[in-house]
C-alpha positions in Angstrom: 19.1 214.4 -331.8 18.7 218.1 -332.0 18.4 218.4 -328.2 21.6 216.4 -327.8 23.4 218.6 -330.4 22.2 221.7 -328.7 23.4 220.4 -325.3 26.8 219.7 -326.7 27.1 223.1 -328.3 26.0 224.8 -325.0 28.5 222.7 -323.0 31.3 223.7 -325.5 30.4 227.4 -325.3 30.3 227.3 -321.5 33.7 225.5 -321.4 35.3 228.2 -323.7 33.8 231.0 -321.6 35.1 229.4 -318.4 38.6 229.1 -319.9 38.6 232.6 -321.2 36.9 234.5 -318.5 37.6 232.4 -315.6 41.3 231.9 -316.1 43.6 233.5 -313.6 45.7 236.2 -315.2 48.8 236.1 -313.1 51.8 238.4 -313.1 55.1 236.8 -314.0 58.5 238.3 -313.8 61.0 236.7 -316.3 64.8 236.7 -316.2 65.9 235.1 -319.5 69.4 234.3 -321.0 70.2 235.8 -324.4 71.0 233.8 -327.5 69.6 230.4 -328.3 68.2 230.1 -324.8 65.8 232.9 -325.5 64.2 230.9 -328.3 62.9 228.4 -325.6 62.0 231.1 -323.1 60.1 233.2 -325.6 58.0 230.2 -326.6 56.9 229.9 -322.9 56.3 233.6 -322.7 54.1 233.6 -325.8 52.1 230.7 -324.5 51.6 232.3 -321.0 50.6 235.5 -322.6 48.0 233.6 -324.7 46.7 232.2 -321.4 46.0 235.7 -320.1 49.1 236.2 -317.9 50.9 239.5 -317.7 54.6 239.1 -318.5 57.4 241.4 -317.6 60.9 240.6 -319.0 64.1 241.9 -317.4 66.8 242.5 -320.1 70.1 244.3 -320.3 70.4 247.3 -322.7 72.9 245.2 -324.8 70.5 242.3 -325.4 70.4 241.3 -329.1 67.7 238.7 -329.0 65.5 239.9 -326.2 63.8 243.0 -327.7 62.7 245.9 -325.6 59.3 246.2 -327.3 57.2 243.1 -328.0 53.4 242.5 -328.1 53.4 239.7 -325.6 55.5 241.2 -322.8 56.6 244.4 -321.3 60.2 244.9 -320.6 62.5 246.4 -317.9 65.8 247.4 -319.5 68.8 247.5 -317.1 71.9 249.5 -318.0 75.0 247.5 -316.9 78.5 248.8 -316.4 79.8 246.3 -318.9 78.3 244.2 -321.7 77.8 240.6 -320.7 80.2 238.7 -322.9 77.5 236.1 -323.9 75.6 239.0 -325.4 78.5 239.9 -327.7 77.8 238.2 -331.1 81.5 237.9 -331.9 82.4 236.1 -328.6 81.4 232.6 -329.9 83.1 233.1 -333.2 86.5 233.8 -331.6 85.9 231.2 -329.0 85.2 228.5 -331.6 88.3 229.4 -333.7 90.5 229.0 -330.6 88.9 225.7 -329.7 89.3 224.4 -333.2 93.0 225.4 -333.3 93.6 223.4 -330.2 91.6 220.4 -331.4 93.6 220.4 -334.6 96.8 220.1 -332.6 98.1 223.4 -333.8 98.8 224.6 -330.2 101.5 223.7 -327.7 100.8 222.4 -324.2 101.6 225.8 -322.9 99.2 227.4 -325.3 96.6 224.8 -324.3 97.0 225.7 -320.6 97.0 229.4 -321.4 93.7 229.1 -323.3 91.9 227.2 -320.6 93.1 229.7 -318.0 91.9 232.4 -320.3 88.6 230.6 -320.7 88.1 230.3 -316.9 88.9 234.0 -316.5 86.3 234.8 -319.2 83.8 232.6 -317.4 84.4 234.4 -314.2 84.1 237.8 -315.9 80.9 236.7 -317.6 79.3 235.9 -314.2 80.7 239.0 -312.6 79.2 241.1 -315.4 75.9 239.1 -315.2 75.7 239.5 -311.4 75.8 243.3 -311.9 72.2 243.0 -313.1 71.1 242.3 -309.5 73.4 245.2 -308.2 71.9 247.7 -310.6 68.4 246.7 -309.8 69.0 246.7 -306.0 70.5 250.2 -306.4 67.4 251.5 -308.1 65.1 251.8 -305.1 62.3 253.2 -307.3 62.4 250.1 -309.5 62.5 247.7 -306.6 59.6 249.5 -305.0 57.7 249.3 -308.3 58.4 245.5 -308.5 57.2 245.2 -304.9 54.0 247.1 -305.6 53.2 245.1 -308.7 52.8 242.0 -306.5 54.1 239.4 -309.0 52.9 235.9 -308.6 56.0 234.1 -309.9 59.5 234.5 -311.1 60.3 232.4 -314.2 64.0 232.3 -315.1 66.8 230.6 -317.0 69.5 230.0 -314.4 72.4 229.9 -316.9 73.0 233.4 -315.7 71.2 233.4 -312.3 71.3 237.0 -311.1 67.5 237.1 -311.1 67.5 234.5 -308.3 68.7 237.2 -305.9 65.8 239.5 -307.0 63.3 236.7 -306.5 64.6 236.1 -303.0 64.4 239.7 -302.2 60.8 239.9 -303.4 59.9 236.6 -301.6 58.5 235.2 -304.8 58.1 231.5 -305.7 60.4 230.6 -308.6 60.3 228.3 -311.5 63.4 227.4 -313.6 63.3 226.9 -317.3 66.5 224.9 -317.3 68.9 222.4 -318.5 72.1 224.3 -317.6 73.1 226.1 -314.4 76.3 227.6 -313.2 77.9 224.2 -312.4 76.7 222.4 -315.5 73.7 220.2 -316.1 70.8 221.1 -313.7 70.2 217.6 -312.2 73.6 217.7 -310.5 72.5 220.4 -308.1 69.0 219.1 -307.2 69.0 215.3 -307.7 71.2 212.4 -306.6 73.8 212.0 -309.4 75.9 208.8 -309.0 78.9 209.4 -311.3 79.3 205.6 -311.8 76.5 205.7 -314.4 75.4 209.3 -314.7 77.6 211.2 -317.3 78.9 214.5 -315.9 78.5 217.7 -317.8 80.9 218.1 -320.8 82.1 214.5 -320.3 81.3 212.7 -323.5 80.6 209.2 -322.2 77.4 207.1 -322.2 75.8 205.6 -319.1 77.6 202.3 -319.6 81.2 203.2 -318.6 84.3 201.1 -318.3 86.8 201.9 -315.5 88.8 204.5 -317.5 85.6 206.3 -318.5 84.3 206.3 -314.9 87.6 207.7 -313.8 87.3 210.4 -316.5 83.7 211.1 -315.4 84.8 211.5 -311.8 87.5 213.9 -312.8 85.0 216.0 -314.7 82.6 215.9 -311.8 85.2 217.3 -309.4 86.5 219.8 -312.0 82.9 221.1 -312.4 82.6 221.5 -308.6 85.9 223.3 -308.4 85.0 225.7 -311.3 81.6 226.4 -309.7 83.1 226.9 -306.2 86.1 229.0 -307.0 85.2 230.7 -310.4 81.5 231.2 -310.6 79.7 231.2 -307.2 82.0 233.8 -305.4 80.4 236.6 -307.4 76.9 235.7 -306.3 77.9 234.7 -302.8 79.4 238.1 -302.4 76.1 239.7 -303.3 74.2 237.3 -301.0 76.4 238.4 -298.1 76.1 242.1 -299.0 72.3 242.1 -299.4 71.0 239.2 -297.3 73.6 238.6 -294.6 76.1 235.7 -294.0 73.4 233.1 -293.4 72.2 233.1 -297.1 74.2 230.9 -299.4 73.8 231.3 -303.2 74.0 227.5 -303.8 71.2 227.0 -301.3 69.1 229.5 -303.1 69.5 227.5 -306.3 68.5 224.3 -304.5 65.4 225.9 -302.9 63.6 226.5 -306.2 60.0 225.3 -306.3 59.8 223.6 -309.7 62.5 222.8 -312.3 61.1 222.7 -315.9 63.9 220.5 -317.3 64.3 220.6 -321.0 65.0 216.9 -321.1 63.2 213.8 -322.4 64.4 210.3 -321.3 64.0 209.2 -324.9 67.1 211.3 -325.4 68.6 211.5 -321.9 70.2 208.5 -320.2 68.2 207.1 -317.2 69.1 208.7 -313.9 67.7 209.5 -310.4 65.3 212.5 -310.3 63.2 214.5 -307.8 59.4 215.2 -307.5 59.9 218.9 -308.3 61.6 218.2 -311.6 59.1 218.3 -314.6 60.4 217.0 -317.9 59.5 219.2 -320.9 62.2 218.1 -323.4 61.1 218.9 -327.0 58.4 221.3 -325.9 59.4 223.6 -328.8 58.6 220.9 -331.4 55.4 221.3 -333.5 54.0 220.1 -336.8 55.6 221.6 -339.8 54.0 224.3 -341.8 54.1 225.0 -345.6 57.5 226.2 -346.9 57.9 229.6 -348.7 57.1 229.0 -352.4 60.7 229.4 -353.6 62.0 226.9 -351.0 59.2 224.5 -351.8 60.1 224.7 -355.5 63.7 223.8 -354.7 62.7 220.9 -352.5 60.3 219.5 -355.0 63.1 219.7 -357.7 65.0 217.0 -355.8 62.7 214.3 -357.2 62.9 210.9 -355.5 66.4 211.6 -354.1 65.1 214.0 -351.5 66.9 216.8 -349.6 69.7 217.1 -347.0 69.6 220.2 -344.8 72.6 221.6 -342.8 72.5 224.2 -340.1 75.0 225.1 -337.3 72.6 227.0 -335.1 72.2 230.6 -334.1 75.5 231.5 -332.4 78.1 230.4 -334.9 78.7 232.5 -338.0 80.5 229.8 -339.9 83.3 227.3 -340.1 86.8 228.1 -341.6 86.6 228.1 -345.4 89.0 225.2 -345.6 86.5 223.0 -343.8 83.4 224.3 -345.5 85.0 223.7 -348.9 85.6 220.0 -348.0 81.9 219.8 -347.0 80.8 221.5 -350.2 82.9 219.1 -352.3 81.1 216.2 -350.6 77.7 217.7 -351.0 78.4 218.1 -354.8 78.8 214.3 -355.1 75.4 213.3 -353.8 72.2 213.0 -355.9 70.2 214.8 -353.2 69.6 218.5 -353.1 71.1 220.4 -350.2 69.9 223.4 -348.3 72.7 224.8 -346.2 72.3 227.7 -343.7 75.7 229.4 -344.1 76.7 232.7 -342.7 80.5 232.8 -343.4 82.7 233.1 -346.4 81.3 231.3 -349.4 82.9 227.8 -349.7 84.8 226.6 -352.7 83.7 223.5 -354.6 80.1 224.4 -354.2 77.9 222.1 -356.4 74.8 223.0 -358.4 72.7 220.9 -356.1 73.5 223.1 -353.0 71.5 226.2 -352.0 73.1 228.5 -349.5 70.7 230.5 -347.3 71.2 232.9 -344.4 68.1 231.6 -342.6 65.9 228.6 -343.0 62.6 227.4 -341.4 64.3 224.5 -339.7 61.3 222.9 -338.1 59.2 223.1 -341.3 62.0 221.6 -343.4 62.6 218.8 -340.9 58.9 218.0 -341.1 58.9 217.9 -345.0 58.5 214.4 -346.4 61.4 215.0 -348.9 64.0 215.7 -346.2 66.2 212.6 -345.7 69.0 213.8 -343.3 70.0 216.6 -341.1 73.7 217.8 -340.8 73.7 219.6 -337.5 76.0 220.9 -334.8 74.0 219.2 -332.0 72.2 222.0 -330.4 69.4 220.8 -328.1 66.6 222.5 -330.1 67.7 221.0 -333.4 68.2 217.5 -331.9 64.7 217.4 -330.5 63.2 218.7 -333.7 65.0 215.9 -335.6 63.7 213.3 -333.1 60.1 214.8 -333.4 60.2 214.6 -337.2 62.2 211.3 -337.4 65.2 212.7 -339.4 68.5 210.9 -338.9 71.5 213.2 -338.0 75.0 213.6 -339.1 76.6 215.4 -336.2 79.3 218.1 -336.4 79.6 219.2 -332.7 81.4 222.4 -332.2 81.0 223.7 -328.6 79.8 222.9 -325.1 77.0 220.3 -324.7 76.8 219.6 -328.4 79.3 216.7 -328.1 77.1 215.0 -325.5 73.9 215.6 -327.5 75.1 213.9 -330.6 76.7 211.1 -328.6 73.3 210.3 -327.1 71.8 209.9 -330.6 74.8 208.0 -331.8 74.5 205.5 -328.9 70.9 204.9 -329.9 71.8 204.3 -333.6 70.1 207.4 -334.9 73.2 209.5 -335.8 76.7 209.4 -337.0 79.3 211.9 -335.6 82.4 213.4 -337.2 85.2 215.5 -335.7 84.8 218.8 -337.6 88.6 219.5 -337.3 89.5 216.4 -339.2 86.9 216.5 -342.0 87.8 215.5 -345.5 85.4 215.5 -348.5 85.7 211.7 -348.8 85.2 211.1 -345.0 82.2 213.5 -344.9 80.7 211.9 -348.0 81.1 208.4 -346.6 79.4 209.4 -343.3 76.6 211.2 -345.1 76.0 208.2 -347.4 75.9 205.9 -344.4 73.2 208.0 -342.8 71.2 208.3 -346.1 71.5 204.7 -347.3 71.6 202.5 -344.1 68.0 202.1 -343.1 68.8 201.5 -339.5 69.4 205.2 -338.9 66.0 206.0 -340.2 64.2 203.2 -338.3 66.0 204.0 -335.0 65.0 207.7 -335.3 61.4 206.7 -336.0 61.4 204.6 -332.9 62.7 207.5 -330.8 60.1 209.8 -332.4 57.2 207.4 -331.5 58.4 207.2 -327.9 58.9 211.0 -327.8 55.4 211.7 -329.0 53.7 209.1 -326.8 52.9 211.2 -323.8 49.7 211.8 -321.8 50.2 215.6 -322.0 52.3 217.6 -324.5 55.5 219.0 -322.9 54.5 222.6 -323.5 51.1 222.1 -321.8 52.9 220.3 -318.9 55.1 223.4 -318.5 52.1 225.7 -318.4 50.3 223.5 -315.9 53.2 223.5 -313.4 53.9 227.2 -313.8 50.2 227.9 -313.0 50.3 225.3 -310.2 53.1 227.2 -308.5 51.2 230.5 -308.9 48.0 229.0 -307.5 49.6 227.5 -304.4 52.2 230.2 -303.8 55.0 227.7 -304.3 55.6 224.0 -304.2 57.5 223.4 -301.0 55.9 219.9 -300.6 57.8 218.7 -303.7 61.1 220.1 -302.6 63.6 218.3 -300.4 65.2 220.3 -297.5 68.4 218.2 -297.8 70.3 221.3 -298.9 70.0 222.7 -295.4 71.9 219.7 -294.0 75.7 219.9 -293.4 77.6 218.0 -296.0 78.7 215.3 -293.5 75.1 214.8 -292.4 73.9 214.6 -296.0 76.3 211.8 -296.7 75.6 210.2 -293.3 79.3 210.4 -292.4 78.4 211.3 -288.8 76.1 208.3 -288.6 78.7 206.0 -290.2 81.4 207.4 -287.9 79.1 206.8 -284.9 78.3 203.2 -285.9 82.0 202.5 -286.5 82.9 203.9 -283.1 80.0 201.9 -281.5 81.1 198.7 -283.2 84.7 199.2 -282.2 83.6 200.0 -278.6 81.6 196.8 -278.4 84.4 194.8 -279.9 86.9 196.4 -277.5 84.5 195.6 -274.6 84.1 192.0 -275.6 87.9 191.7 -276.2 88.6 193.2 -272.8 86.1 190.9 -271.1 87.5 187.9 -272.9 91.0 188.9 -271.9 90.0 189.3 -268.3 88.2 186.0 -268.3 91.3 184.3 -269.8 93.5 185.9 -267.2 91.2 184.7 -264.4 91.2 181.1 -265.8 95.0 181.2 -266.1 95.3 182.2 -262.4 93.0 179.4 -261.2 95.0 176.9 -263.2 98.2 178.2 -261.6 96.7 178.0 -258.1 95.5 174.4 -258.7 98.9 173.4 -260.0 100.6 174.9 -256.9 
């Protein structure tokens, strides 16, 4: 027995030494997107650093999440001519207030059209500003030479603002996307077949089971996204491609030539759809077991007794709802027996009950994993949705912007959430919806089912992400997983030339047969005439 124990210990020590000393410490160049996207990217960076990789992060001087100094990466700070609008913390506050005004019906048709024209203009400006990151780096020959001399193994990037793709192409480096969103919407639409008959288009709030009118709506959104990408977003990057790489390089093709897509999606949450071999699904990779709460928060949670706790958070980018809406929510909270922990950054709401604790920050994952938490009032951000699934907490959704409407719809379709229109909230309507989520056991059981499916994997999503990043580094890319279909002309991709050829061939055969039949008939008619004469 002692010998067996000694052998096991020796094997364990050797395994640890091999992992620590024998691991390949690669060099990774990272192009992140600021805001909530950075939370996901930073988690990958921390893990890669722990696996002995050297990380260099490219940031703009105005970044408010991506810090210049950090123990697990070094940074390259680029000075841009203009601040990227997404890095302006007030951008989303003003954007949300305008959106809510329109949704309330407080704007005329002309104001509605004017707003969306303004929104497209801002989108174009945002990508123009972001594209300057590549321009400033290309202009800095010393920096580019330094990047070349460093001999990076890989570029890891978030393609929401994809200027880094031009740098990766210039350096001839294999690239991995940490992605759900790209310039034209959801990432699948650029790399995988996406039949709009049953695959919901980005920002179109329909399920995968669509009636005719919904399919028409979905098709409209699909072509709208293509038009926005073609005429609003891509021209800024295509102009740089032509300037630095020549007319043969197309930005859209650069996007499609990526080695591996780490897709922040899990089909427990996403609707089924076609995929590709270079798409790796890591949805919920940020989820983890909960830790102990701070003592004061734990005391408040325990004071809830058997009723439990409701938590509410609207994410990292929105400072708060109008006080009229928050006061309706506060009045509803005051009528429930549960305690409430509400992350609130705006003006203090009226009608606040004694059971409600307002905080500027809360340990969301740790609270969701606490056994006394009964429901999660959320805006529908992807991180919060996956954490709710992981910890089996039903959701009352208050979607505000962008993909949040689609996210909560997916939970609602699966019976794990209830969704309200935030612009039409009343205290009684909010109270009724919250009581449904708290008291109807189907919401809890449906979320528990999703949680079991989400956790039942051969490999944790984060470990899967690390494996594929290191796979691309080891093999200098993953071309064998990538289709070359993007190099085909559009008519060849859709086989229109083959279909056209087959139609012409069939028509030619039919015409030949018809001509021969006509000639034969004519000949028979002549013979009959001759016989009659």
